[in-house]
N, CA, C and O atoms as a GROMACS GRO file, in nm:
protein
  596
    1MET      N    1   1.623   4.890 -14.747
    1MET     CA    2   1.639   4.798 -14.651
    1MET      C    3   1.748   4.826 -14.555
    1MET      O    4   1.860   4.850 -14.600
    2GLY      N    5   1.727   4.826 -14.424
    2GLY     CA    6   1.817   4.861 -14.329
    2GLY      C    7   1.927   4.760 -14.289
    2GLY      O    8   1.934   4.650 -14.343
    3ASN      N    9   2.009   4.799 -14.198
    3ASN     CA   10   2.122   4.707 -14.144
    3ASN      C   11   2.067   4.582 -14.087
    3ASN      O   12   1.949   4.572 -14.053
    4ILE      N   13   2.152   4.492 -14.076
    4ILE     CA   14   2.115   4.364 -13.999
    4ILE      C   15   2.142   4.387 -13.863
    4ILE      O   16   2.254   4.431 -13.838
    5VAL      N   17   2.068   4.367 -13.773
    5VAL     CA   18   2.089   4.380 -13.631
    5VAL      C   19   2.058   4.242 -13.548
    5VAL      O   20   1.985   4.157 -13.600
    6LEU      N   21   2.111   4.223 -13.430
    6LEU     CA   22   2.062   4.106 -13.354
    6LEU      C   23   1.953   4.149 -13.251
    6LEU      O   24   1.952   4.261 -13.198
    7CYS      N   25   1.870   4.063 -13.230
    7CYS     CA   26   1.745   4.096 -13.141
    7CYS      C   27   1.746   3.971 -13.044
    7CYS      O   28   1.766   3.856 -13.081
    8TRP      N   29   1.722   4.013 -12.916
    8TRP     CA   30   1.708   3.904 -12.794
    8TRP      C   31   1.573   3.866 -12.801
    8TRP      O   32   1.490   3.949 -12.764
    9SER      N   33   1.533   3.752 -12.843
    9SER     CA   34   1.391   3.699 -12.845
    9SER      C   35   1.391   3.557 -12.776
    9SER      O   36   1.418   3.450 -12.832
   10GLY      N   37   1.354   3.576 -12.638
   10GLY     CA   38   1.345   3.428 -12.579
   10GLY      C   39   1.472   3.380 -12.549
   10GLY      O   40   1.542   3.445 -12.472
   11PHE      N   41   1.514   3.273 -12.598
   11PHE     CA   42   1.640   3.207 -12.566
   11PHE      C   43   1.749   3.221 -12.663
   11PHE      O   44   1.863   3.181 -12.638
   12LYS      N   45   1.715   3.280 -12.778
   12LYS     CA   46   1.824   3.295 -12.892
   12LYS      C   47   1.820   3.436 -12.952
   12LYS      O   48   1.723   3.511 -12.941
   13TYR      N   49   1.931   3.463 -13.014
   13TYR     CA   50   1.929   3.586 -13.100
   13TYR      C   51   1.862   3.564 -13.216
   13TYR      O   52   1.842   3.448 -13.251
   14GLN      N   53   1.821   3.660 -13.284
   14GLN     CA   54   1.753   3.648 -13.427
   14GLN      C   55   1.806   3.772 -13.504
   14GLN      O   56   1.818   3.884 -13.456
   15LYS      N   57   1.837   3.733 -13.638
   15LYS     CA   58   1.870   3.830 -13.724
   15LYS      C   59   1.752   3.908 -13.774
   15LYS      O   60   1.654   3.845 -13.814
   16ILE      N   61   1.752   4.029 -13.775
   16ILE     CA   62   1.641   4.114 -13.826
   16ILE      C   63   1.688   4.206 -13.929
   16ILE      O   64   1.773   4.292 -13.902
   17SER      N   65   1.635   4.194 -14.052
   17SER     CA   66   1.692   4.275 -14.165
   17SER      C   67   1.660   4.422 -14.166
   17SER      O   68   1.736   4.503 -14.220
   18LYS      N   69   1.540   4.460 -14.104
   18LYS     CA   70   1.498   4.581 -14.119
   18LYS      C   71   1.492   4.663 -13.987
   18LYS      O   72   1.412   4.644 -13.895
   19THR      N   73   1.594   4.761 -13.992
   19THR     CA   74   1.611   4.838 -13.858
   19THR      C   75   1.512   4.951 -13.832
   19THR      O   76   1.508   5.012 -13.725
   20ASP      N   77   1.433   4.976 -13.938
   20ASP     CA   78   1.335   5.071 -13.914
   20ASP      C   79   1.203   5.018 -13.860
   20ASP      O   80   1.108   5.093 -13.839
   21ASN      N   81   1.200   4.898 -13.841
   21ASN     CA   82   1.072   4.832 -13.764
   21ASN      C   83   1.070   4.873 -13.625
   21ASN      O   84   1.174   4.856 -13.560
   22PRO      N   85   0.964   4.927 -13.568
   22PRO     CA   86   0.949   4.971 -13.440
   22PRO      C   87   0.961   4.857 -13.338
   22PRO      O   88   0.981   4.892 -13.222
   23ILE      N   89   0.954   4.741 -13.363
   23ILE     CA   90   0.973   4.637 -13.261
   23ILE      C   91   1.113   4.579 -13.264
   23ILE      O   92   1.145   4.486 -13.189
   24THR      N   93   1.199   4.637 -13.356
   24THR     CA   94   1.329   4.593 -13.372
   24THR      C   95   1.411   4.622 -13.242
   24THR      O   96   1.399   4.736 -13.198
   25CYS      N   97   1.474   4.557 -13.191
   25CYS     CA   98   1.571   4.582 -13.072
   25CYS      C   99   1.714   4.547 -13.109
   25CYS      O  100   1.740   4.455 -13.188
   26HIS      N  101   1.816   4.629 -13.046
   26HIS     CA  102   1.951   4.601 -13.079
   26HIS      C  103   2.022   4.562 -12.970
   26HIS      O  104   2.010   4.630 -12.868
   27TYR      N  105   2.104   4.452 -12.971
   27TYR     CA  106   2.190   4.405 -12.855
   27TYR      C  107   2.298   4.480 -12.859
   27TYR      O  108   2.366   4.487 -12.962
   28ASN      N  109   2.329   4.550 -12.743
   28ASN     CA  110   2.453   4.624 -12.727
   28ASN      C  111   2.533   4.562 -12.620
   28ASN      O  112   2.492   4.571 -12.505
   29PRO      N  113   2.641   4.502 -12.647
   29PRO     CA  114   2.731   4.432 -12.553
   29PRO      C  115   2.803   4.533 -12.452
   29PRO      O  116   2.845   4.494 -12.344
   30GLN      N  117   2.815   4.664 -12.495
   30GLN     CA  118   2.879   4.743 -12.403
   30GLN      C  119   2.799   4.810 -12.290
   30GLN      O  120   2.842   4.908 -12.230
   31LEU      N  121   2.673   4.747 -12.263
   31LEU     CA  122   2.587   4.813 -12.163
   31LEU      C  123   2.672   4.798 -12.024
   31LEU      O  124   2.743   4.701 -11.998
   32ALA      N  125   2.655   4.901 -11.948
   32ALA     CA  126   2.734   4.903 -11.823
   32ALA      C  127   2.689   4.815 -11.717
   32ALA      O  128   2.767   4.767 -11.635
   33GLN      N  129   2.548   4.790 -11.719
   33GLN     CA  130   2.484   4.687 -11.616
   33GLN      C  131   2.353   4.656 -11.661
   33GLN      O  132   2.291   4.712 -11.751
   34ARG      N  133   2.316   4.557 -11.587
   34ARG     CA  134   2.186   4.508 -11.610
   34ARG      C  135   2.119   4.485 -11.464
   34ARG      O  136   2.194   4.477 -11.367
   35GLY      N  137   1.996   4.476 -11.450
   35GLY     CA  138   1.929   4.452 -11.315
   35GLY      C  139   1.908   4.595 -11.236
   35GLY      O  140   1.937   4.705 -11.283
   36PRO      N  141   1.864   4.573 -11.134
   36PRO     CA  142   1.818   4.682 -11.056
   36PRO      C  143   1.948   4.760 -10.997
   36PRO      O  144   1.942   4.883 -10.995
   37ARG      N  145   2.062   4.696 -10.949
   37ARG     CA  146   2.164   4.748 -10.899
   37ARG      C  147   2.290   4.690 -10.962
   37ARG      O  148   2.284   4.591 -11.034
   38HIS      N  149   2.398   4.748 -10.936
   38HIS     CA  150   2.535   4.700 -10.989
   38HIS      C  151   2.582   4.576 -10.909
   38HIS      O  152   2.578   4.568 -10.786
   39TRP      N  153   2.628   4.480 -10.993
   39TRP     CA  154   2.660   4.356 -10.916
   39TRP      C  155   2.736   4.349 -10.791
   39TRP      O  156   2.716   4.261 -10.707
   40ASN      N  157   2.825   4.445 -10.778
   40ASN     CA  158   2.903   4.445 -10.659
   40ASN      C  159   2.848   4.519 -10.534
   40ASN      O  160   2.899   4.523 -10.422
   41GLN      N  161   2.718   4.582 -10.580
   41GLN     CA  162   2.645   4.645 -10.476
   41GLN      C  163   2.539   4.527 -10.418
   41GLN      O  164   2.512   4.513 -10.299
   42ALA      N  165   2.490   4.453 -10.518
   42ALA     CA  166   2.392   4.359 -10.477
   42ALA      C  167   2.464   4.235 -10.391
   42ALA      O  168   2.397   4.160 -10.321
   43TYR      N  169   2.589   4.226 -10.405
   43TYR     CA  170   2.656   4.118 -10.341
   43TYR      C  171   2.774   4.189 -10.278
   43TYR      O  172   2.831   4.276 -10.342
   44ALA      N  173   2.816   4.154 -10.147
   44ALA     CA  174   2.928   4.226 -10.109
   44ALA      C  175   3.055   4.146 -10.166
   44ALA      O  176   3.088   4.035 -10.125
   45VAL      N  177   3.121   4.217 -10.264
   45VAL     CA  178   3.224   4.154 -10.340
   45VAL      C  179   3.344   4.247 -10.344
   45VAL      O  180   3.336   4.367 -10.373
   46ASN      N  181   3.464   4.177 -10.311
   46ASN     CA  182   3.595   4.237 -10.310
   46ASN      C  183   3.644   4.227 -10.454
   46ASN      O  184   3.684   4.116 -10.488
   47GLU      N  185   3.648   4.330 -10.546
   47GLU     CA  186   3.692   4.330 -10.693
   47GLU      C  187   3.831   4.291 -10.699
   47GLU      O  188   3.872   4.236 -10.802
   48GLU      N  189   3.910   4.312 -10.603
   48GLU     CA  190   4.049   4.296 -10.609
   48GLU      C  191   4.077   4.129 -10.601
   48GLU      O  192   4.169   4.070 -10.657
   49MET      N  193   3.991   4.082 -10.532
   49MET     CA  194   3.997   3.918 -10.526
   49MET      C  195   3.957   3.857 -10.661
   49MET      O  196   4.003   3.750 -10.700
   50LEU      N  197   3.878   3.923 -10.721
   50LEU     CA  198   3.827   3.870 -10.858
   50LEU      C  199   3.919   3.902 -10.976
   50LEU      O  200   3.908   3.850 -11.087
   51ASP      N  201   4.001   3.984 -10.944
   51ASP     CA  202   4.099   4.028 -11.058
   51ASP      C  203   4.214   3.956 -11.075
   51ASP      O  204   4.325   4.010 -11.072
   52THR      N  205   4.194   3.804 -11.097
   52THR     CA  206   4.284   3.702 -11.112
   52THR      C  207   4.243   3.614 -11.234
   52THR      O  208   4.125   3.594 -11.259
   53LEU      N  209   4.330   3.570 -11.298
   53LEU     CA  210   4.315   3.469 -11.397
   53LEU      C  211   4.206   3.367 -11.352
   53LEU      O  212   4.213   3.314 -11.241
   54VAL      N  213   4.116   3.342 -11.428
   54VAL     CA  214   4.027   3.237 -11.406
   54VAL      C  215   4.084   3.084 -11.455
   54VAL      O  216   4.135   3.061 -11.564
   55SER      N  217   4.062   2.997 -11.358
   55SER     CA  218   4.128   2.860 -11.406
   55SER      C  219   4.033   2.769 -11.474
   55SER      O  220   3.913   2.786 -11.455
   56GLY      N  221   4.077   2.670 -11.556
   56GLY     CA  222   3.992   2.573 -11.616
   56GLY      C  223   3.895   2.513 -11.518
   56GLY      O  224   3.777   2.494 -11.549
   57ARG      N  225   3.945   2.482 -11.395
   57ARG     CA  226   3.861   2.416 -11.296
   57ARG      C  227   3.743   2.505 -11.246
   57ARG      O  228   3.632   2.458 -11.223
   58ASP      N  229   3.775   2.630 -11.231
   58ASP     CA  230   3.674   2.721 -11.191
   58ASP      C  231   3.573   2.738 -11.305
   58ASP      O  232   3.452   2.738 -11.278
   59LEU      N  233   3.616   2.752 -11.430
   59LEU     CA  234   3.517   2.756 -11.543
   59LEU      C  235   3.430   2.624 -11.532
   59LEU      O  236   3.309   2.630 -11.554
   60SER      N  237   3.485   2.522 -11.503
   60SER     CA  238   3.410   2.389 -11.486
   60SER      C  239   3.297   2.402 -11.386
   60SER      O  240   3.180   2.370 -11.408
   61LEU      N  241   3.344   2.453 -11.276
   61LEU     CA  242   3.250   2.466 -11.155
   61LEU      C  243   3.141   2.575 -11.183
   61LEU      O  244   3.025   2.551 -11.148
   62VAL      N  245   3.171   2.691 -11.243
   62VAL     CA  246   3.086   2.790 -11.274
   62VAL      C  247   2.980   2.747 -11.365
   62VAL      O  248   2.863   2.781 -11.348
   63ALA      N  249   3.024   2.662 -11.472
   63ALA     CA  250   2.936   2.620 -11.566
   63ALA      C  251   2.811   2.547 -11.529
   63ALA      O  252   2.708   2.550 -11.595
   64SER      N  253   2.829   2.482 -11.416
   64SER     CA  254   2.709   2.413 -11.347
   64SER      C  255   2.611   2.516 -11.291
   64SER      O  256   2.505   2.475 -11.243
   65HIS      N  257   2.638   2.643 -11.293
   65HIS     CA  258   2.535   2.730 -11.229
   65HIS      C  259   2.499   2.831 -11.326
   65HIS      O  260   2.458   2.939 -11.284
   66ILE      N  261   2.508   2.810 -11.453
   66ILE     CA  262   2.449   2.894 -11.541
   66ILE      C  263   2.353   2.806 -11.622
   66ILE      O  264   2.385   2.692 -11.656
   67GLY      N  265   2.231   2.863 -11.654
   67GLY     CA  266   2.108   2.808 -11.723
   67GLY      C  267   2.102   2.832 -11.863
   67GLY      O  268   2.194   2.870 -11.936
   68ILE      N  269   1.965   2.804 -11.898
   68ILE     CA  270   1.935   2.809 -12.036
   68ILE      C  271   1.950   2.960 -12.078
   68ILE      O  272   1.919   3.044 -11.993
   69GLY      N  273   1.991   2.999 -12.194
   69GLY     CA  274   2.023   3.140 -12.228
   69GLY      C  275   2.160   3.163 -12.208
   69GLY      O  276   2.187   3.282 -12.190
   70PHE      N  277   2.250   3.086 -12.205
   70PHE     CA  278   2.400   3.090 -12.177
   70PHE      C  279   2.455   3.159 -12.292
   70PHE      O  280   2.566   3.210 -12.277
   71GLU      N  281   2.391   3.172 -12.417
   71GLU     CA  282   2.439   3.217 -12.531
   71GLU      C  283   2.456   3.362 -12.508
   71GLU      O  284   2.550   3.415 -12.567
   72SER      N  285   2.373   3.441 -12.426
   72SER     CA  286   2.402   3.576 -12.400
   72SER      C  287   2.518   3.607 -12.321
   72SER      O  288   2.576   3.716 -12.334
   73VAL      N  289   2.556   3.517 -12.240
   73VAL     CA  290   2.684   3.508 -12.169
   73VAL      C  291   2.802   3.525 -12.269
   73VAL      O  292   2.889   3.612 -12.260
   74GLY      N  293   2.792   3.424 -12.371
   74GLY     CA  294   2.901   3.416 -12.465
   74GLY      C  295   2.916   3.553 -12.553
   74GLY      O  296   3.024   3.591 -12.600
   75ILE      N  297   2.792   3.620 -12.570
   75ILE     CA  298   2.800   3.734 -12.650
   75ILE      C  299   2.854   3.857 -12.576
   75ILE      O  300   2.904   3.953 -12.635
   76GLU      N  301   2.841   3.846 -12.442
   76GLU     CA  302   2.876   3.954 -12.340
   76GLU      C  303   3.042   3.939 -12.328
   76GLU      O  304   3.117   4.033 -12.298
   77LEU      N  305   3.083   3.807 -12.357
   77LEU     CA  306   3.215   3.784 -12.339
   77LEU      C  307   3.300   3.795 -12.461
   77LEU      O  308   3.421   3.772 -12.463
   78GLY      N  309   3.217   3.836 -12.575
   78GLY     CA  310   3.287   3.887 -12.695
   78GLY      C  311   3.287   3.780 -12.807
   78GLY      O  312   3.327   3.809 -12.920
   79LEU      N  313   3.241   3.648 -12.774
   79LEU     CA  314   3.256   3.540 -12.863
   79LEU      C  315   3.144   3.574 -12.974
   79LEU      O  316   3.045   3.643 -12.950
   80THR      N  317   3.174   3.513 -13.107
   80THR     CA  318   3.085   3.541 -13.215
   80THR      C  319   2.970   3.445 -13.206
   80THR      O  320   2.973   3.351 -13.128
   81LEU      N  321   2.865   3.470 -13.291
   81LEU     CA  322   2.738   3.376 -13.296
   81LEU      C  323   2.805   3.231 -13.352
   81LEU      O  324   2.773   3.122 -13.305
   82VAL      N  325   2.890   3.248 -13.444
   82VAL     CA  326   2.946   3.127 -13.520
   82VAL      C  327   2.999   3.037 -13.404
   82VAL      O  328   2.963   2.920 -13.390
   83VAL      N  329   3.078   3.094 -13.329
   83VAL     CA  330   3.152   3.003 -13.208
   83VAL      C  331   3.049   2.950 -13.117
   83VAL      O  332   3.054   2.833 -13.079
   84ILE      N  333   2.952   3.037 -13.078
   84ILE     CA  334   2.844   2.983 -12.999
   84ILE      C  335   2.756   2.882 -13.051
   84ILE      O  336   2.708   2.794 -12.980
   85GLU      N  337   2.733   2.898 -13.189
   85GLU     CA  338   2.658   2.779 -13.248
   85GLU      C  339   2.746   2.657 -13.254
   85GLU      O  340   2.699   2.546 -13.227
   86GLN      N  341   2.868   2.675 -13.288
   86GLN     CA  342   2.963   2.554 -13.296
   86GLN      C  343   2.946   2.480 -13.147
   86GLN      O  344   2.910   2.364 -13.135
   87VAL      N  345   2.975   2.560 -13.048
   87VAL     CA  346   2.979   2.491 -12.906
   87VAL      C  347   2.843   2.428 -12.881
   87VAL      O  348   2.836   2.320 -12.822
   88THR      N  349   2.727   2.496 -12.928
   88THR     CA  350   2.591   2.432 -12.917
   88THR      C  351   2.580   2.302 -12.997
   88THR      O  352   2.521   2.205 -12.948
   89PHE      N  353   2.630   2.296 -13.111
   89PHE     CA  354   2.614   2.174 -13.178
   89PHE      C  355   2.722   2.059 -13.157
   89PHE      O  356   2.712   1.946 -13.206
   90SER      N  357   2.824   2.102 -13.082
   90SER     CA  358   2.928   2.016 -13.045
   90SER      C  359   2.884   1.915 -12.932
   90SER      O  360   2.926   1.800 -12.919
   91HIS      N  361   2.789   1.979 -12.849
   91HIS     CA  362   2.737   1.898 -12.736
   91HIS      C  363   2.578   1.914 -12.731
   91HIS      O  364   2.521   1.979 -12.643
   92PRO      N  365   2.518   1.853 -12.826
   92PRO     CA  366   2.368   1.879 -12.829
   92PRO      C  367   2.280   1.820 -12.709
   92PRO      O  368   2.164   1.854 -12.690
   93CYS      N  369   2.343   1.735 -12.638
   93CYS     CA  370   2.266   1.676 -12.536
   93CYS      C  371   2.293   1.728 -12.394
   93CYS      O  372   2.227   1.684 -12.300
   94SER      N  373   2.386   1.818 -12.374
   94SER     CA  374   2.432   1.845 -12.244
   94SER      C  375   2.455   2.004 -12.226
   94SER      O  376   2.557   2.061 -12.264
   95LEU      N  377   2.353   2.062 -12.167
   95LEU     CA  378   2.378   2.211 -12.131
   95LEU      C  379   2.510   2.246 -12.063
   95LEU      O  380   2.581   2.343 -12.092
   96TYR      N  381   2.533   2.156 -11.969
   96TYR     CA  382   2.660   2.179 -11.885
   96TYR      C  383   2.791   2.186 -11.984
   96TYR      O  384   2.878   2.272 -11.976
   97MET      N  385   2.786   2.079 -12.075
   97MET     CA  386   2.908   2.073 -12.161
   97MET      C  387   2.920   2.185 -12.248
   97MET      O  388   3.030   2.230 -12.281
   98GLN      N  389   2.797   2.239 -12.292
   98GLN     CA  390   2.796   2.355 -12.378
   98GLN      C  391   2.846   2.475 -12.314
   98GLN      O  392   2.914   2.559 -12.372
   99VAL      N  393   2.811   2.481 -12.187
   99VAL     CA  394   2.855   2.618 -12.109
   99VAL      C  395   3.012   2.607 -12.083
   99VAL      O  396   3.085   2.706 -12.092
  100VAL      N  397   3.059   2.487 -12.052
  100VAL     CA  398   3.212   2.470 -12.028
  100VAL      C  399   3.282   2.489 -12.146
  100VAL      O  400   3.385   2.556 -12.140
  101HIS      N  401   3.243   2.437 -12.267
  101HIS     CA  402   3.293   2.455 -12.395
  101HIS      C  403   3.302   2.605 -12.412
  101HIS      O  404   3.412   2.659 -12.420
  102MET      N  405   3.192   2.672 -12.418
  102MET     CA  406   3.191   2.812 -12.445
  102MET      C  407   3.290   2.904 -12.353
  102MET      O  408   3.358   2.993 -12.402
  103LEU      N  409   3.290   2.876 -12.224
  103LEU     CA  410   3.388   2.945 -12.133
  103LEU      C  411   3.519   2.911 -12.159
  103LEU      O  412   3.601   3.003 -12.147
  104THR      N  413   3.565   2.788 -12.196
  104THR     CA  414   3.673   2.750 -12.244
  104THR      C  415   3.741   2.823 -12.366
  104THR      O  416   3.859   2.856 -12.370
  105LYS      N  417   3.648   2.842 -12.463
  105LYS     CA  418   3.679   2.913 -12.582
  105LYS      C  419   3.706   3.064 -12.554
  105LYS      O  420   3.790   3.128 -12.618
  106TRP      N  421   3.625   3.119 -12.449
  106TRP     CA  422   3.653   3.254 -12.422
  106TRP      C  423   3.779   3.260 -12.346
  106TRP      O  424   3.849   3.360 -12.364
  107LYS      N  425   3.822   3.163 -12.258
  107LYS     CA  426   3.947   3.177 -12.198
  107LYS      C  427   4.072   3.168 -12.295
  107LYS      O  428   4.171   3.239 -12.280
  108GLU      N  429   4.057   3.075 -12.394
  108GLU     CA  430   4.166   3.044 -12.491
  108GLU      C  431   4.178   3.181 -12.569
  108GLU      O  432   4.290   3.230 -12.582
  109ARG      N  433   4.074   3.239 -12.618
  109ARG     CA  434   4.082   3.370 -12.696
  109ARG      C  435   4.124   3.485 -12.629
  109ARG      O  436   4.161   3.583 -12.695
  110ASN      N  437   4.125   3.485 -12.494
  110ASN     CA  438   4.148   3.612 -12.424
  110ASN      C  439   4.261   3.598 -12.340
  110ASN      O  440   4.306   3.699 -12.286
  111GLY      N  441   4.322   3.475 -12.317
  111GLY     CA  442   4.453   3.451 -12.251
  111GLY      C  443   4.450   3.534 -12.108
  111GLY      O  444   4.361   3.516 -12.026
  112ARG      N  445   4.551   3.622 -12.090
  112ARG     CA  446   4.572   3.682 -11.954
  112ARG      C  447   4.478   3.788 -11.924
  112ARG      O  448   4.485   3.851 -11.818
  113THR      N  449   4.381   3.812 -12.022
  113THR     CA  450   4.272   3.910 -11.977
  113THR      C  451   4.144   3.835 -11.945
  113THR      O  452   4.047   3.901 -11.910
  114ALA      N  453   4.137   3.710 -11.954
  114ALA     CA  454   4.029   3.626 -11.903
  114ALA      C  455   4.038   3.601 -11.755
  114ALA      O  456   4.089   3.499 -11.707
  115THR      N  457   3.977   3.716 -11.674
  115THR     CA  458   3.983   3.704 -11.535
  115THR      C  459   3.861   3.687 -11.480
  115THR      O  460   3.765   3.706 -11.554
  116SER      N  461   3.840   3.652 -11.356
  116SER     CA  462   3.708   3.634 -11.271
  116SER      C  463   3.628   3.753 -11.288
  116SER      O  464   3.508   3.747 -11.314
  117LEU      N  465   3.688   3.855 -11.274
  117LEU     CA  466   3.629   3.994 -11.265
  117LEU      C  467   3.548   4.016 -11.402
  117LEU      O  468   3.431   4.054 -11.397
  118VAL      N  469   3.608   3.992 -11.516
  118VAL     CA  470   3.570   4.010 -11.636
  118VAL      C  471   3.444   3.914 -11.654
  118VAL      O  472   3.340   3.956 -11.706
  119LEU      N  473   3.456   3.786 -11.610
  119LEU     CA  474   3.350   3.684 -11.629
  119LEU      C  475   3.223   3.742 -11.531
  119LEU      O  476   3.108   3.746 -11.577
  120VAL      N  477   3.249   3.782 -11.408
  120VAL     CA  478   3.137   3.812 -11.327
  120VAL      C  479   3.049   3.941 -11.388
  120VAL      O  480   2.926   3.946 -11.385
  121ARG      N  481   3.126   4.032 -11.438
  121ARG     CA  482   3.060   4.142 -11.492
  121ARG      C  483   2.985   4.111 -11.617
  121ARG      O  484   2.882   4.174 -11.642
  122ALA      N  485   3.032   4.011 -11.705
  122ALA     CA  486   2.955   3.958 -11.821
  122ALA      C  487   2.835   3.894 -11.762
  122ALA      O  488   2.724   3.927 -11.802
  123LEU      N  489   2.850   3.804 -11.670
  123LEU     CA  490   2.735   3.740 -11.608
  123LEU      C  491   2.618   3.835 -11.565
  123LEU      O  492   2.498   3.821 -11.588
  124TRP      N  493   2.682   3.937 -11.494
  124TRP     CA  494   2.569   4.024 -11.447
  124TRP      C  495   2.495   4.092 -11.549
  124TRP      O  496   2.375   4.116 -11.536
  125ARG      N  497   2.564   4.124 -11.654
  125ARG     CA  498   2.487   4.197 -11.773
  125ARG      C  499   2.394   4.095 -11.834
  125ARG      O  500   2.313   4.138 -11.916
  126CYS      N  501   2.395   3.981 -11.809
  126CYS     CA  502   2.296   3.867 -11.850
  126CYS      C  503   2.201   3.823 -11.747
  126CYS      O  504   2.128   3.726 -11.762
  127ASN      N  505   2.203   3.896 -11.641
  127ASN     CA  506   2.118   3.858 -11.529
  127ASN      C  507   1.963   3.852 -11.563
  127ASN      O  508   1.892   3.774 -11.499
  128ASP      N  509   1.916   3.920 -11.648
  128ASP     CA  510   1.772   3.918 -11.693
  128ASP      C  511   1.742   3.833 -11.810
  128ASP      O  512   1.629   3.826 -11.859
  129ARG      N  513   1.854   3.762 -11.859
  129ARG     CA  514   1.830   3.682 -11.976
  129ARG      C  515   1.855   3.536 -11.953
  129ARG      O  516   1.806   3.446 -12.022
  130CYS      N  517   1.933   3.519 -11.854
  130CYS     CA  518   1.982   3.365 -11.816
  130CYS      C  519   1.975   3.350 -11.658
  130CYS      O  520   2.004   3.444 -11.583
  131PRO      N  521   1.936   3.231 -11.617
  131PRO     CA  522   1.937   3.197 -11.488
  131PRO      C  523   2.082   3.174 -11.428
  131PRO      O  524   2.161   3.093 -11.478
  132ILE      N  525   2.110   3.251 -11.320
  132ILE     CA  526   2.253   3.241 -11.285
  132ILE      C  527   2.239   3.223 -11.120
  132ILE      O  528   2.161   3.294 -11.056
  133GLU      N  529   2.311   3.133 -11.066
  133GLU     CA  530   2.320   3.110 -10.927
  133GLU      C  531   2.435   3.183 -10.873
  133GLU      O  532   2.548   3.133 -10.873
  134TRP      N  533   2.408   3.301 -10.826
  134TRP     CA  534   2.501   3.398 -10.788
  134TRP      C  535   2.592   3.363 -10.660
  134TRP      O  536   2.714   3.371 -10.660
  135GLU      N  537   2.520   3.325 -10.557
  135GLU     CA  538   2.601   3.292 -10.451
  135GLU      C  539   2.699   3.171 -10.471
  135GLU      O  540   2.806   3.167 -10.412
  136ASP      N  541   2.661   3.081 -10.550
  136ASP     CA  542   2.760   2.967 -10.588
  136ASP      C  543   2.870   3.016 -10.673
  136ASP      O  544   2.986   2.987 -10.647
  137ILE      N  545   2.840   3.086 -10.767
  137ILE     CA  546   2.951   3.132 -10.856
  137ILE      C  547   3.038   3.232 -10.787
  137ILE      O  548   3.158   3.229 -10.816
  138LEU      N  549   2.995   3.319 -10.701
  138LEU     CA  550   3.079   3.401 -10.617
  138LEU      C  551   3.172   3.328 -10.510
  138LEU      O  552   3.287   3.365 -10.486
  139ASN      N  553   3.111   3.223 -10.451
  139ASN     CA  554   3.181   3.124 -10.372
  139ASN      C  555   3.294   3.061 -10.446
  139ASN      O  556   3.404   3.045 -10.393
  140ILE      N  557   3.269   3.024 -10.570
  140ILE     CA  558   3.372   2.944 -10.641
  140ILE      C  559   3.482   3.038 -10.676
  140ILE      O  560   3.599   3.001 -10.665
  141LEU      N  561   3.449   3.166 -10.720
  141LEU     CA  562   3.556   3.249 -10.786
  141LEU      C  563   3.619   3.334 -10.678
  141LEU      O  564   3.728   3.387 -10.699
  142GLN      N  565   3.558   3.349 -10.565
  142GLN     CA  566   3.649   3.433 -10.458
  142GLN      C  567   3.651   3.370 -10.325
  142GLN      O  568   3.701   3.431 -10.230
  143GLY      N  569   3.600   3.256 -10.310
  143GLY     CA  570   3.616   3.185 -10.178
  143GLY      C  571   3.490   3.194 -10.103
  143GLY      O  572   3.423   3.297 -10.111
  144PRO      N  573   3.448   3.091 -10.028
  144PRO     CA  574   3.324   3.101  -9.938
  144PRO      C  575   3.324   3.203  -9.819
  144PRO      O  576   3.220   3.241  -9.766
  145SER      N  577   3.446   3.244  -9.783
  145SER     CA  578   3.441   3.327  -9.655
  145SER      C  579   3.402   3.479  -9.695
  145SER      O  580   3.356   3.548  -9.605
  146THR      N  581   3.415   3.527  -9.802
  146THR     CA  582   3.406   3.660  -9.840
  146THR      C  583   3.277   3.707  -9.892
  146THR      O  584   3.258   3.828  -9.897
  147VAL      N  585   3.176   3.614  -9.935
  147VAL     CA  586   3.064   3.633 -10.001
  147VAL      C  587   2.943   3.652  -9.893
  147VAL      O  588   2.904   3.558  -9.825
  148SER      N  589   2.901   3.755  -9.886
  148SER     CA  590   2.763   3.775  -9.810
  148SER      C  591   2.643   3.828  -9.890
  148SER      O  592   2.658   3.899  -9.990
  149VAL      N  593   2.528   3.792  -9.844
  149VAL     CA  594   2.413   3.840  -9.934
  149VAL      C  595   2.321   3.919  -9.838
  149VAL      O  596   2.218   3.971  -9.881
   0.00000   0.00000   0.00000
């Protein structure tokens, strides 16, 4: 019997016990990028402006622009599956509150390293698994005057 790995399947991660199965996929949170282009090439973004601590207000605003599949964002941010499940069950009727709670947990756990830049990079790595409204999120995190598409 092989090691247990996590596999992305639709909207949630599943534990798979056999790693020798040819359909088994392994989730790697260290992937450098997702999508056809790197996030700061797809949008004209000033990384220096994003390298600031993210506020609770910003997290609240960003949460309304992240859709179903937000769990993958939590994994990319380094949260455990247990924490993500606790967040999901704490607010079973509100996707918005689940995302806000998850982002708040990330900020609490990471303190001074919880920057807008870290958040945007994690969101970009989830671009193909979770609907994300990029223009709105970048407007929130770096101001409306510097974002161009």
